[in-house]
C-alpha positions as CSV (number, residue, x, y, z in Angstrom):
1,X,-57.7,125.0,-56.2
2,X,-56.4,121.9,-54.4
3,X,-55.5,118.7,-56.2
4,X,-58.6,116.9,-54.9
5,X,-60.8,119.7,-56.0
6,X,-59.2,119.7,-59.5
7,X,-59.5,115.9,-59.9
8,X,-63.2,115.8,-59.2
9,X,-64.5,119.3,-60.1
10,X,-67.4,119.5,-62.5
11,X,-68.5,122.6,-64.3
12,X,-71.7,124.1,-63.0
13,X,-75.1,123.7,-64.7
14,X,-74.7,123.2,-68.4
15,X,-77.1,122.3,-71.2
16,X,-77.7,122.5,-74.9
17,X,-79.9,119.9,-76.5
18,X,-78.1,117.9,-79.2
19,X,-79.6,115.6,-81.7
20,X,-77.4,112.7,-82.8
21,X,-78.9,110.4,-85.3
22,X,-79.0,106.8,-84.2
23,X,-77.6,105.7,-87.5
24,X,-74.4,107.6,-86.8
25,X,-74.4,107.4,-83.0
26,X,-72.0,104.5,-82.6
27,X,-69.0,103.9,-84.8
28,X,-67.0,100.7,-84.6
29,X,-65.4,98.4,-87.1
30,X,-64.3,95.8,-84.5
31,X,-65.8,92.3,-84.2
32,X,-66.1,91.1,-80.7
33,X,-67.5,87.9,-79.1
34,X,-71.1,87.8,-78.1
35,X,-70.0,88.0,-74.4
36,X,-68.1,91.2,-75.1
37,X,-70.8,92.7,-77.2
38,X,-73.2,92.0,-74.4
39,X,-70.9,93.8,-71.9
40,X,-70.7,96.8,-74.3
41,X,-74.5,97.1,-74.4
42,X,-74.7,96.9,-70.7
43,X,-72.1,99.6,-70.2
44,X,-73.9,101.8,-72.8
45,X,-77.2,101.5,-70.9
46,X,-76.0,101.8,-67.3
47,X,-74.3,105.2,-67.0
48,X,-74.3,105.9,-63.3
49,X,-74.3,109.2,-61.5
50,X,-72.8,110.0,-58.1
51,X,-76.1,109.5,-56.3
52,X,-79.0,107.0,-56.3
53,X,-82.4,107.2,-54.8
54,X,-85.4,104.9,-54.7
55,X,-85.6,105.1,-58.5
56,X,-82.0,103.8,-58.8
57,X,-81.2,106.3,-61.6
58,X,-79.3,105.0,-64.7
59,X,-78.9,106.5,-68.1
60,X,-78.0,105.5,-71.6
61,X,-74.8,106.8,-73.2
62,X,-76.9,108.4,-76.0
63,X,-79.1,110.2,-73.4
64,X,-76.1,111.6,-71.5
65,X,-74.3,112.7,-74.6
66,X,-77.3,114.8,-75.5
67,X,-77.6,116.0,-71.9
68,X,-74.0,117.1,-71.7
69,X,-73.7,118.5,-75.2
70,X,-71.1,115.8,-76.1
71,X,-71.0,115.6,-79.9
72,X,-68.4,112.9,-80.0
73,X,-66.6,110.5,-77.6
74,X,-64.4,107.4,-77.7
75,X,-64.0,104.7,-75.1
76,X,-61.5,101.9,-74.4
77,X,-62.1,99.3,-71.6
78,X,-59.1,97.4,-70.2
79,X,-59.5,94.0,-68.7
80,X,-56.7,91.6,-67.6
81,X,-54.0,93.9,-68.9
82,X,-55.5,93.9,-72.4
83,X,-57.8,96.1,-74.4
84,X,-61.2,94.4,-74.1
85,X,-63.0,96.7,-76.5
86,X,-62.9,100.1,-78.1
87,X,-65.8,102.0,-79.5
88,X,-66.5,105.5,-80.8
89,X,-69.8,107.6,-80.8
90,X,-71.1,110.6,-82.5
91,X,-69.3,113.3,-84.5
92,X,-65.6,114.3,-84.7
93,X,-66.8,117.3,-86.6
94,X,-70.5,118.2,-86.8
95,X,-70.4,120.7,-89.7
96,X,-68.3,118.3,-91.8
97,X,-70.5,115.3,-90.9
98,X,-67.3,113.5,-90.0
99,X,-68.0,110.7,-87.4
100,X,-65.7,109.8,-84.6
101,X,-63.8,106.5,-85.1
102,X,-61.5,104.6,-82.7
103,X,-58.6,106.2,-84.6
104,X,-59.9,109.8,-84.1
105,X,-57.4,111.9,-82.1
106,X,-58.4,114.2,-79.2
107,X,-56.5,116.8,-77.2
108,X,-55.6,115.0,-73.9
109,X,-55.1,118.2,-71.9
110,X,-53.6,117.6,-68.5
111,X,-53.3,113.8,-69.2
112,X,-50.2,115.1,-71.0
113,X,-48.7,115.4,-67.5
114,X,-48.8,111.6,-67.0
115,X,-46.7,111.0,-70.1
116,X,-44.5,113.9,-69.2
117,X,-43.9,112.1,-65.9
118,X,-42.7,109.0,-67.8
119,X,-40.4,111.1,-69.9
120,X,-38.8,112.9,-66.9
121,X,-38.3,109.6,-65.0
122,X,-36.7,108.2,-68.0
123,X,-34.1,110.9,-67.6
124,X,-33.8,109.9,-63.9
125,X,-33.4,106.3,-64.9
126,X,-30.7,107.2,-67.4
127,X,-28.9,109.1,-64.6
128,X,-29.2,112.5,-66.4
129,X,-31.4,114.0,-63.6
130,X,-31.7,113.9,-59.9
131,X,-35.3,114.3,-58.8
132,X,-34.3,115.9,-55.5
133,X,-31.9,118.6,-56.7
134,X,-32.5,122.3,-57.2
135,X,-34.1,122.8,-60.6
136,X,-31.8,125.6,-61.4
137,X,-28.9,123.1,-61.5
138,X,-30.5,121.7,-64.8
139,X,-32.0,124.9,-66.3
140,X,-29.6,126.6,-68.6
141,X,-31.6,128.7,-70.9
142,X,-33.7,130.2,-68.1
143,X,-33.5,130.3,-64.3
144,X,-36.3,130.2,-61.8
145,X,-36.3,133.5,-59.9
146,X,-36.5,132.5,-56.2
147,X,-37.8,135.2,-53.9
148,X,-38.8,135.5,-50.2
149,X,-42.0,133.5,-50.7
150,X,-40.0,130.3,-51.2
151,X,-38.4,130.9,-47.8
152,X,-34.9,129.9,-48.9
153,X,-36.1,126.4,-49.9
154,X,-35.2,125.1,-53.3
155,X,-37.7,123.6,-55.7
156,X,-36.9,120.1,-57.0
157,X,-38.1,118.2,-60.1
158,X,-40.0,115.9,-57.7
159,X,-41.8,119.0,-56.5
160,X,-42.7,120.0,-60.1
161,X,-44.2,116.6,-61.0
162,X,-46.2,116.3,-57.8
163,X,-47.5,119.9,-57.7
164,X,-45.7,120.5,-54.4
165,X,-43.4,123.3,-55.6
166,X,-45.6,126.1,-54.2
167,X,-45.9,127.5,-57.7
168,X,-48.6,129.6,-59.6
169,X,-50.0,128.8,-63.0
170,X,-52.9,126.4,-62.4
171,X,-53.7,126.0,-66.1
172,X,-53.4,127.5,-69.6
173,X,-56.0,128.8,-72.1
174,X,-54.2,128.0,-75.3
175,X,-53.9,130.0,-78.4
176,X,-55.9,130.1,-81.7
177,X,-54.3,129.6,-85.1
178,X,-54.4,133.4,-85.5
179,X,-52.4,134.1,-82.4
180,X,-48.6,134.6,-82.1
181,X,-47.3,131.6,-80.2
182,X,-45.0,132.4,-77.2
183,X,-41.8,130.6,-76.3
184,X,-41.7,128.5,-73.2
185,X,-39.5,131.2,-71.5
186,X,-42.0,133.9,-72.4
187,X,-44.7,131.7,-70.8
188,X,-42.7,131.2,-67.6
189,X,-42.1,134.9,-67.3
190,X,-45.6,135.9,-68.4
191,X,-44.3,138.1,-71.2
192,X,-46.3,138.8,-74.4
193,X,-47.4,137.1,-76.5
194,X,-48.0,134.8,-73.6
195,X,-51.6,135.0,-72.3
196,X,-50.8,133.7,-68.8
197,X,-49.3,135.1,-65.6
198,X,-45.6,134.5,-64.7
199,X,-44.9,131.2,-63.0
200,X,-43.6,132.2,-59.6
201,X,-43.6,131.1,-56.0
202,X,-46.9,131.5,-54.1
203,X,-45.5,129.8,-51.0
204,X,-42.5,127.6,-50.0
205,X,-42.0,124.4,-51.8
206,X,-42.8,121.1,-50.0
207,X,-45.5,122.7,-47.9
208,X,-48.6,121.2,-49.6
209,X,-49.9,120.0,-53.0
210,X,-51.3,122.8,-55.1
211,X,-52.0,122.1,-58.8
212,X,-49.6,123.9,-61.1
213,X,-49.4,123.5,-64.8
214,X,-46.7,126.2,-64.6
215,X,-44.5,123.8,-62.6
216,X,-45.0,121.1,-65.2
217,X,-44.0,123.6,-67.9
218,X,-40.7,124.2,-66.0
219,X,-40.1,120.4,-66.2
220,X,-40.6,120.7,-70.0
221,X,-37.8,123.2,-70.2
222,X,-35.6,121.1,-67.9
223,X,-36.1,118.2,-70.4
224,X,-35.2,120.2,-73.4
225,X,-32.2,122.0,-71.7
226,X,-30.8,118.6,-70.7
227,X,-31.4,116.7,-73.9
228,X,-30.8,119.5,-76.4
229,X,-33.8,118.0,-78.3
230,X,-37.2,119.5,-78.9
231,X,-39.8,118.3,-76.5
232,X,-41.9,116.6,-79.1
233,X,-38.9,114.7,-80.6
234,X,-37.7,113.4,-77.2
235,X,-41.2,112.3,-76.1
236,X,-41.7,110.5,-79.4
237,X,-38.4,108.6,-79.4
238,X,-38.2,107.9,-75.7
239,X,-41.8,107.5,-74.6
240,X,-44.6,107.4,-77.2
241,X,-42.9,105.1,-79.7
242,X,-41.6,102.6,-77.2
243,X,-45.1,102.4,-75.6
244,X,-46.6,101.7,-79.0
245,X,-48.5,105.0,-79.0
246,X,-47.7,105.4,-82.7
247,X,-50.7,107.7,-83.4
248,X,-49.9,110.2,-80.7
249,X,-47.7,113.3,-80.6
250,X,-46.9,116.4,-78.7
251,X,-46.3,118.5,-81.8
252,X,-48.0,121.9,-81.6
253,X,-49.7,122.8,-83.8
254,X,-50.5,119.3,-85.3
255,X,-48.9,118.6,-88.7
256,X,-50.9,115.5,-89.7
257,X,-54.0,114.8,-91.8
258,X,-56.7,117.1,-90.3
259,X,-59.3,114.4,-90.9
260,X,-57.8,112.4,-88.0
261,X,-58.3,115.3,-85.6
262,X,-61.5,115.9,-83.6
263,X,-62.9,119.4,-83.5
264,X,-63.5,120.9,-80.0
265,X,-66.8,122.3,-78.8
266,X,-67.9,124.7,-76.1
267,X,-70.0,123.7,-73.1
268,X,-73.2,124.6,-75.1
269,X,-72.2,122.4,-78.0
270,X,-71.0,125.2,-80.3
271,X,-67.8,124.9,-82.2
272,X,-64.7,126.8,-80.9
273,X,-64.2,130.3,-82.2
274,X,-60.9,131.0,-84.0
275,X,-60.2,127.5,-85.1
276,X,-61.3,123.9,-84.5
277,X,-58.9,123.5,-81.6
278,X,-56.4,125.6,-79.6
279,X,-52.6,125.4,-79.7
280,X,-50.7,124.6,-76.5
281,X,-47.0,125.4,-76.5
282,X,-47.2,124.2,-72.8
283,X,-46.7,120.7,-74.3
284,X,-45.8,118.9,-71.1
285,X,-48.9,120.4,-69.3
286,X,-51.5,120.2,-72.1
287,X,-50.0,119.4,-75.5
288,X,-50.7,115.7,-76.1
289,X,-52.9,114.6,-79.1
290,X,-53.9,110.9,-78.7
291,X,-56.8,108.5,-78.7
292,X,-58.1,106.1,-76.1
293,X,-56.4,103.0,-77.8
294,X,-53.0,104.7,-77.5
295,X,-53.6,105.9,-74.0
296,X,-54.7,102.4,-73.0
297,X,-51.3,101.2,-74.1
298,X,-49.7,103.6,-71.7
299,X,-52.1,102.4,-68.9
300,X,-51.4,98.7,-69.6
301,X,-47.6,99.3,-69.7
302,X,-47.7,101.1,-66.4
303,X,-49.6,98.2,-64.9
304,X,-47.3,95.6,-66.3
305,X,-44.2,97.5,-65.3
306,X,-45.5,97.9,-61.8
307,X,-45.7,94.1,-61.4
308,X,-42.3,93.6,-63.1
309,X,-43.6,92.1,-66.3
310,X,-42.5,94.8,-68.7
311,X,-40.0,97.7,-69.0
312,X,-40.6,99.2,-72.4
313,X,-39.6,102.6,-71.0
314,X,-39.4,102.5,-67.2
315,X,-38.1,99.8,-64.8
316,X,-40.4,98.4,-62.1
317,X,-38.5,100.6,-59.6
318,X,-39.1,103.8,-61.5
319,X,-42.8,103.0,-62.1
320,X,-43.3,102.3,-58.4
321,X,-41.6,105.7,-57.7
322,X,-43.8,107.4,-60.3
323,X,-47.0,106.0,-58.7
324,X,-46.0,106.9,-55.1
325,X,-47.6,110.1,-53.7
326,X,-44.9,112.5,-52.8
327,X,-46.3,114.7,-50.0
328,X,-50.0,114.0,-49.6
329,X,-51.8,110.7,-50.1
330,X,-52.7,111.2,-53.8
331,X,-50.3,113.5,-55.7
332,X,-47.7,111.3,-57.3
333,X,-45.3,112.1,-60.2
334,X,-47.6,113.0,-63.0
335,X,-50.5,111.0,-61.8
336,X,-53.1,111.0,-59.0
337,X,-53.5,107.9,-56.8
338,X,-56.7,107.0,-55.0
339,X,-58.0,104.1,-53.0
340,X,-61.5,103.4,-54.2
341,X,-63.4,100.5,-52.6
342,X,-60.8,97.8,-51.9
343,X,-58.4,98.7,-54.7
344,X,-55.8,101.4,-55.5
345,X,-56.0,103.3,-58.8
346,X,-53.9,105.7,-60.7
347,X,-55.3,108.2,-63.2
348,X,-55.7,111.8,-64.4
349,X,-58.3,114.0,-66.0
350,X,-57.6,116.4,-68.8
351,X,-59.3,119.4,-70.2
352,X,-58.4,122.0,-72.9
353,X,-60.7,124.5,-74.6
354,X,-63.2,122.1,-76.2
355,X,-62.0,118.7,-75.0
356,X,-62.4,116.7,-71.8
357,X,-60.8,113.3,-71.1
358,X,-60.1,110.9,-68.3
359,X,-58.3,107.7,-67.7
360,X,-58.0,105.3,-64.7
361,X,-56.1,102.1,-64.2
362,X,-55.9,99.7,-61.3
363,X,-52.7,98.9,-59.5
364,X,-53.6,95.2,-59.6
365,X,-55.8,92.9,-61.8
366,X,-55.2,94.9,-65.0
367,X,-58.4,96.9,-65.1
368,X,-58.9,100.3,-66.6
369,X,-61.0,102.8,-68.7
370,X,-60.1,105.7,-71.0
371,X,-62.8,108.2,-72.1
372,X,-62.1,111.1,-74.5
373,X,-64.6,113.7,-75.7
374,X,-64.7,116.7,-77.9
375,X,-66.8,118.6,-75.4
376,X,-66.0,121.2,-72.7
377,X,-68.4,119.4,-70.3
378,X,-66.8,116.9,-67.9
379,X,-69.9,115.2,-66.6
380,X,-70.1,112.1,-68.8
381,X,-66.7,110.5,-68.3
382,X,-67.1,109.6,-64.6
383,X,-70.6,108.2,-65.3
384,X,-69.1,106.0,-68.1
385,X,-66.3,104.8,-65.7
386,X,-68.9,104.1,-63.0
387,X,-70.9,102.0,-65.6
388,X,-67.8,100.0,-66.6
389,X,-67.0,99.4,-62.9
390,X,-70.5,98.1,-62.3
391,X,-70.7,95.8,-65.4
392,X,-67.1,94.5,-64.9
393,X,-67.6,94.1,-61.2
394,X,-64.7,96.2,-59.9
395,X,-64.6,95.5,-56.2
396,X,-66.6,98.2,-54.4
397,X,-65.6,100.9,-56.9
398,X,-69.0,102.4,-57.4
399,X,-70.3,103.5,-54.1
400,X,-72.9,106.2,-54.8
401,X,-74.5,108.4,-52.2
402,X,-77.9,107.1,-51.3
403,X,-80.8,109.6,-51.1
404,X,-84.5,109.3,-50.6
405,X,-86.1,112.0,-52.7
406,X,-89.6,113.3,-51.9
407,X,-92.4,114.8,-54.0
408,X,-93.2,118.5,-53.3
409,X,-96.8,119.6,-54.0
410,X,-97.2,121.4,-57.2
411,X,-98.5,124.6,-55.6
412,X,-95.4,124.7,-53.4
413,X,-93.0,124.3,-56.3
414,X,-94.1,127.8,-57.5
415,X,-92.3,129.3,-54.5
416,X,-88.9,128.3,-55.9
417,X,-89.3,129.4,-59.5
418,X,-87.2,132.4,-60.4
419,X,-83.8,133.7,-61.3
420,X,-80.7,133.4,-59.1
421,X,-77.3,135.0,-59.4
422,X,-74.3,132.8,-58.7
423,X,-70.7,134.1,-59.2
424,X,-72.0,136.7,-61.6
425,X,-74.0,134.2,-63.6
426,X,-77.8,134.1,-63.8
427,X,-79.3,130.7,-63.1
428,X,-83.0,130.1,-63.7
429,X,-85.2,127.6,-61.9
430,X,-88.2,126.7,-64.0
431,X,-91.1,124.4,-63.5
432,X,-92.0,121.8,-66.1
433,X,-94.6,119.0,-65.7
434,X,-94.8,119.3,-61.9
435,X,-91.0,119.2,-61.6
436,X,-88.3,121.9,-61.0
437,X,-85.3,122.2,-63.2
438,X,-82.1,124.3,-63.0
439,X,-82.0,125.9,-66.4
440,X,-78.8,127.3,-67.8
441,X,-76.5,125.8,-70.4
442,X,-78.0,122.4,-69.4
443,X,-81.2,121.6,-67.7
444,X,-80.7,119.7,-64.4
445,X,-83.7,118.1,-62.7
446,X,-84.0,119.1,-59.0
447,X,-84.5,116.2,-56.6
448,X,-85.8,117.3,-53.1
449,X,-84.8,115.4,-50.0
450,X,-86.7,117.9,-47.8
451,X,-88.7,120.9,-48.6
452,X,-85.5,123.0,-48.9
453,X,-82.7,120.5,-49.5
454,X,-82.0,119.2,-53.0
455,X,-79.4,117.7,-55.3
456,X,-78.8,117.2,-59.0
457,X,-77.3,114.2,-60.7
458,X,-74.9,116.1,-63.0
459,X,-72.7,117.5,-60.3
460,X,-71.6,116.0,-57.1
461,X,-73.1,118.6,-54.8
462,X,-76.0,119.2,-52.5
463,X,-77.9,122.4,-52.0
464,X,-80.2,124.1,-49.6
465,X,-82.8,126.8,-50.4
466,X,-82.7,129.8,-48.0
467,X,-85.5,132.0,-46.8
468,X,-85.9,135.5,-45.5
469,X,-87.6,136.5,-42.3
470,X,-91.0,136.3,-43.9
471,X,-90.3,132.7,-45.1
472,X,-89.9,133.7,-48.8
473,X,-87.2,131.8,-50.8
474,X,-84.3,134.2,-51.3
475,X,-81.6,132.0,-52.6
476,X,-79.8,128.7,-52.2
477,X,-76.4,127.6,-50.9
478,X,-74.1,124.6,-51.3
479,X,-72.2,122.7,-48.6
480,X,-69.4,125.2,-48.8
481,X,-71.8,128.1,-48.1
482,X,-71.4,129.5,-51.6
483,X,-74.6,131.4,-52.2
484,X,-76.8,132.0,-55.2
485,X,-79.0,135.0,-54.5
486,X,-82.5,135.3,-55.9
487,X,-82.8,138.3,-58.2
488,X,-86.3,137.8,-59.6
């Protein structure tokens, strides 16, 4: 999977209808001005999907939480280099009836890689590490086993942070509290009790950007080999504490009051099996526990450091380096950079088993958003970010695809109803009140643009029904010609 695919990928067709009482839907103890309160309400009522049609689709945050099976989420909005507001919604733990607050901690998943980038560049700034030297010059407790696939090219730490090392190990599944937890060296070699494959070359370094949590895990070992400190201790003393992220940590498993931790939930809204969250010894890649308020402090410090107004951890020079794409136009050192509208933004998504999060910050003007959820469904975060961009008038940020949907006669709709097989998974298309819906873990309304072309709002994708020689619907395909075959 390429970087761009990873950054914007959404899980296919998911639904489980939640009920969240309005009384406990929104949790906040903050007092804001009437102007800010009005902005909050506007954001909550204008969640915006990737596409608009003549109906100009918008949704409320409560509607989309139910749609995407999100039991709990927390949001921070950044304006003019400050936190404008923070608000929490729903349940941190459903069975315990424990609501999310703005202090509730979530697993940040791959957002950990952004903070890891800060930590590694702190070593560079302190002249303990050269970004462009063979990683084996710094690894002492383990060495990377180069082979013919690397074509005699050496992997550097810059390659690791920018996912250009040509390495395997896209992501990690984590471990339950009943599992034996492997060492970092076991993980890198794919030895039990590790549940992942060895981190090895899949092609030469510096060729292209290919997402590798395995490469980030090597950078974790470089840090601990160099500093002779545990990863969590170094990151706390040198990164989290100076940034003011005093409620965040990389300790695995957590050793704090469990009431501060959110419980993770599967795509269908059910609680994780084998524990309320997984354990990630791959700390640099996926081990951060935090909340949006703490993450916003990191975003704001990055923005201020970039303009030379702060250096709590990194100098302006190092921050500029961290935000500079290394090989392609978006893969920087622990962050992804994108030009959206007329502005440049840095950000990262994060997903572990039961948690999905996303942050984004502007290079200029001090704007940003952090969204963290205890759901395995990634659909809602981008819609919230779009809503913030609309309400706060970010310059040309939200540029949805424009479609003109059409109405298909009721008797024709029957031709599409049935079961389809996609990647070994059965997807049903049902008819309800003269409309068609994709029906799996979530229900997604089908919007037709022709009698065979359609889209859904929950996933940025377009589809086309296919017919056999007799004109009978026999499946549908997406733009990449991935096919769902009709089986019933």
